[in-house]
N, C-alpha and C positions, 0 to 999 in steps of 0.2 A: 501641464504636459507631459507626459510619459516620456521617460527616456529609457532604454537598454539597450544592451548590443544583440544583434541576431544575428543569422547565416541561414540560408536557404537554400537546400539543392532539390534538384528533380532525382529518380530512382537510378540516372546510368550517372550521375557527379558522384565525385571522390568526396567523401565525409570533411567536412572543413574544422578545423579544430583553432582554439584563439591561440595562437604560440607565444602571448604574453603572459596567459595567464597560469600562473603556478599553481601547483595541488595543494593541499591542506597537513592534517598531521605534525605543527609546527614550522613548515616552508612557510617562509616566506612567501605571500603574496603580491605577484607584479599587476601591473596593468593591463587588461584584455582590451586591444587593439582593433576594431573592425577590420581594419586593412592588413592585418598580420596573413604572411602565409601559412598553409597548411603544414603541421609537423605531427610527429606523433607523440604521444602520450608518454610520460616518462612514469616511475613508479616509484609509488611514499609508500609509505606507512601507516594505516590510520591509527590515531592517537587514543582512540576508546573502544571498549571492548563491540558494543551494539552496531559499530559502523565496519565491522574489518572481519578479521579473517579464522574466528573460532568463537567459542561458544560463551555464555554472558552468564556471569556466577551470580543470583541474586544477593542483595546487599540485606534486606530485611524486608516487613512488612508495611505496609501505608498505615502511618500512624494512625491512633483513634482519632475519631471525628473528621480524616480529610476525606473527602469524596473519590471515591472507588469508580472506576470505570469499568470494573466487573460487575458490581454489584449497585444497582440500581436503588435498591433500599439504602443506599449512603446517600443520596442526592436528594437536596433541597428545591432545587427548580431542574428543568430541560426534560423530563417525560414528555413523549406524545402528545400524550392525553391533554396537555398543558398547554401546547402550542400553537398559536395563529399565526398564520400565514399573513402578510403584507398586500395591502389591497392589491386586485387585479390575478390572484394565484388559489386556484382550488389546493388542498393538502388532505389526503386520507392516509390511512395506515394499511399495511397488507402484511403477510406472515406469509413465507413459502419454504421449501421442504430444501435442505443441504444434508446427504449423504444421513436419512433421518432426523434430523434436528429442526425446530422451527426456528427460522432467522424471521429477524425483524426488517421490515422494512418503509418508507416514506418516499409517496411521490408527492411532484410538485407541478399543477397543472395546468398554462395558462388560461385565464376562466373566460375569454373570449373564441379560445379553442377548444372547449369542452367537447368529446366525444368523435372529434376529430383523431386522423390517425397522425403520429407525431414523430419527426424523430428525436430520440429519446439519449440521454446520457444519464449513465450510471457511474455510481461514484461510493466509496468505501475509504475511510480511515487509514489512518499510515499506525505505526507502532503506539497501542495503547488509546488509541482513540475511540470515539462513538459516533453513532450517524447525528445526535444531535448538536458537536460540533459544526458539520457538515450545511446548515438548515440558511445561515447567510448567504452561502454560495450556491447552493442549490436554487436556493429563491431568485437569484442575481441571475443567475441562467435560464430558468425558465422562465423569466419576464423578458427575456431575449425571444421567446418565441420555442424553447424545447421544453417539454416532458424530462422530468428527472427523476429517477429512484436512488436514493440511498439506503443503504442497508447497512448493519451490525455484524460482526463476524459471529462465528458459534462462541459463547463462552463471553461474548462484550456485550455491553450494553444491553437492550431491551430483549436479546436473541436469547433462547433456549442453548442447557447446556450439553456436554457431551456426556453422556452416561457411562459407570464404567462398574462392571460387576462386585462386587466383593462380599459378599453370603449369600449363596455362594459363590463360588471364587469362579466354579467353572458352571457350563451350562449341565443339567439335568440327564441322563442318560438310560431308557431314549428319551428323546422330544416329546413331551404329552403332544397329544392329539392340538392342531391349529399352531403351536410351534409357542403357545405364550408358559409362563410359570411365573410364580412369585417369588421374587429377588430382592434383596437390600439394595443399595446402589449409590456408586460417589460421583457426584455431578463437579466437573472438574471444569473452569472457569480461570480468564484472566491467564493463558498462557500464550506463547508466540510459539506458531504454529505455521508458515509460510506454504507447506503444500496442503493444508487444510485449508486456512485462507485460498485459496487457488480454487479449490473445489468452491467454495462459498460464492466466490466471482464465476464460476459458469453456472452455477446454480441460479445467480442473482439473474444472469443474461438469458437462461431456462427459463423463467419464472416472466420475465418482461417480455421475451418471444410471444409467449403466451395471451397476453393483454391485447385487448382488442381497440386500445387506444395507442398504441404500441408499434411504428415502422421498422419491424422488423428485416428490412433491408437496410434503414438507415441506424443504427446502435453505435454509438459512442462512448467511451470509458476514459474516465478521468482519475487517477491516484497521485496521491503526494506523499513524498518521506516515504516511508517503508513498504505505500500502495502506488507508490511512482515506481517501485520494481516488481511488481504485481501486476499493472497495468501489461509491460512489456511481457512477459511469461503468459499473462492471456491472452492478449493480441496474439502472439505467436502460433497459438494452439486453439483459439476460436476464429474462421472466418467470417462471421457477424459481425466482427468489431470492424467499423467500416474507418473508422477515426481515436486517436487514442492521444491526451495529453498526459507525460509524466513531470510533475516538478520538485525539484530538492529529490528526486529519489535516489532511495537507499537498494542499489541493484547488486551489490556485492558482500556478501556475508563468507566469503573462502577466497582465497587467492586464485587468480586466472590460471595460474602458472607455478610451475618450480621456483623460477627468478624473483615471484612474487611475495612467496612467504615469509613471515618473518625473521626477522635475524635474530639468535640470541643476542639477548640484553635490548631488544627492544620491546615497547609496551605491552606487544600482543603476542610474544614468544611462548607463553607461560600457557596462554589461554589455546594458542593453536597447538604446542604441546601435548595439549591436554584432553583435546577437542573431544573426543571419543566415549570420554570415562563416566559420561551422563549414561550415553545413550547405552553403554555395556551395562549398567547397573541397572536400568530401566529393564533392559532386557529379560535379566535376570531375576527382575522382584526386589532389587534390593534397593529401590529407588521409585517413588512415586512423582504424579504431575506435581507440579509446584503450586504452591499456595498461591490462589485467585489474588489476581494484581498485583504481586509482589514486587517492589521495585529492584529492578534489575542492574542498573547504572545511570550513576544520579539521579534524575529527577524522574528517569523512563520508568514507567508503569508497564509489568506484564515480561514473565522469564519464559526463555526458550526451551523446547521441551529437547528433551538427549543431546543428542547432536543431529538435530535437523537440519539448522542455521549451514554445518559445514557441507551440508548438500547443496545447498541454495545457491544460484548464480545464473538469473534471468538473461545476463548476459550473452550466455553460451547461444541458448536461441534465438537471439536478438536477430541474428540473419533471414529468421522464418517472417520476421512481422514485415508484412507488405502493406498494410494501410497506413494509412497519412500518419505520421509522429509527429508531436509535437515535443519537448524537451524544453523544461524552464529551469535553470538554475542559479543558484545564488555565486553570487561573485567572492563574496566572504566566507564560503561553506566552512562550514568547523566540527561537521558530524560525518560526515562522509568525503570520500576522496573521488573530485570532481569525475578526474581522468579517469578513474575505474570504474565507476559508476555510471555517471548521465553521460557524459561524452563518450564512455565506451558504447555503449548502447547505442548512441545517435550514430555513431560512428557505422555500427555494423548491421540498421534497418535498413531493405531495401524498398521500401516504397515513400514515394514523396517527404520530405521531412524537413524541418527545422528546429535550429538550436538557439536560444534566447538565453543570457548570460543577466542578467539583474545587476547593474552594480552598487557597490558600496551596501549590501545586506548581507546577515549571517542564515544561517537556514531557518532559522523562526521569524526570520524578517519576511518571510512570503507570507507570513499568515497575519502579518501587523501592517509596516506602512508598506508594503508591495503589496497585497492583498488585490488590491483592485485592481494595480495591473496586470497580476496574473489572471484574474477572475476575467479579464478584459481580452488577453490574450488566447482565455482556452475559448470563450466565446466566438471570437474571431475566427478561430480553426475550425469549429466546429459547423459555422459558417459555411466557410468555404466549403469542406469536404462534405456538409451532411444534408443542407439546404438542398 
């Protein structure tokens, strides 16, 4: 039996919040009560750099011998060519272009619906993850009657790299015929740039919309953790998205207002105070891209680029989301503040919406003890709005 708290409203309803649900960052958690009256979110300071309001400073490289999600050469298992789908599914590898970079994608299709135009769900990983980690979810959703496309962001998994000129450092003048010339380049991989990743999402939608078996009028998107914020941004900017699911979403990389900025002495204060330093150094040529897959904080792999995270706040555009939106949160979330992330985005979206808070789990519980619940919720939501 599945147990969770949920709230659902129509577009004209006021967003409903769990009055008893207290935020994270060292603040004690209260019990969420389904019958609670609506209340406005309060402000809490994030406890850790990747969830909050400033840049993240790299801790160091991945230890030798450890799997690097930005370098498939370190993988002992998990390559797409080795994957065998469960019975009843067809699996194929595809590639598509995003701003000139070739991205790796994987299609999952119900075998008994081969050749049909199907509602299609597009998914990508969160911070430092790869498409290979989404195969169980993709297979489960595809067996429910959907076609599923998963993909790796540029510089991650089996996707290609962004290339930067190193020798010469600028283009020859004038450019030769055809604008082609020989140069030395650096492949940059394993970094976190939400703006580039958003463009990769748009490219994935463009590619899928051109596939003969994709019903481009019934496209859904699903993101988790950091991609749980990306799907909000994407849905706000692409009206081909007809339904979305955001689970344990990291939606705030900066404060929403001055009153939410870190205070002196708080864990995030130094990071916020120096949030633009790396961007200044990169613009002046004094600092390059991070090392591929550097460990940014704790066990999170991938370092943000410059000061780009300080400008990333999908909740700003959540009001432009009119597609049906399901938000799934962890009651004991420890990596993000639910009130300024998933709850705030939920309040602001304007289409049909539903908020589910899974009791008793932390952030990574959504991939472990609550994984089947989360996948079932997504399937039910897509059945309701795409079938």
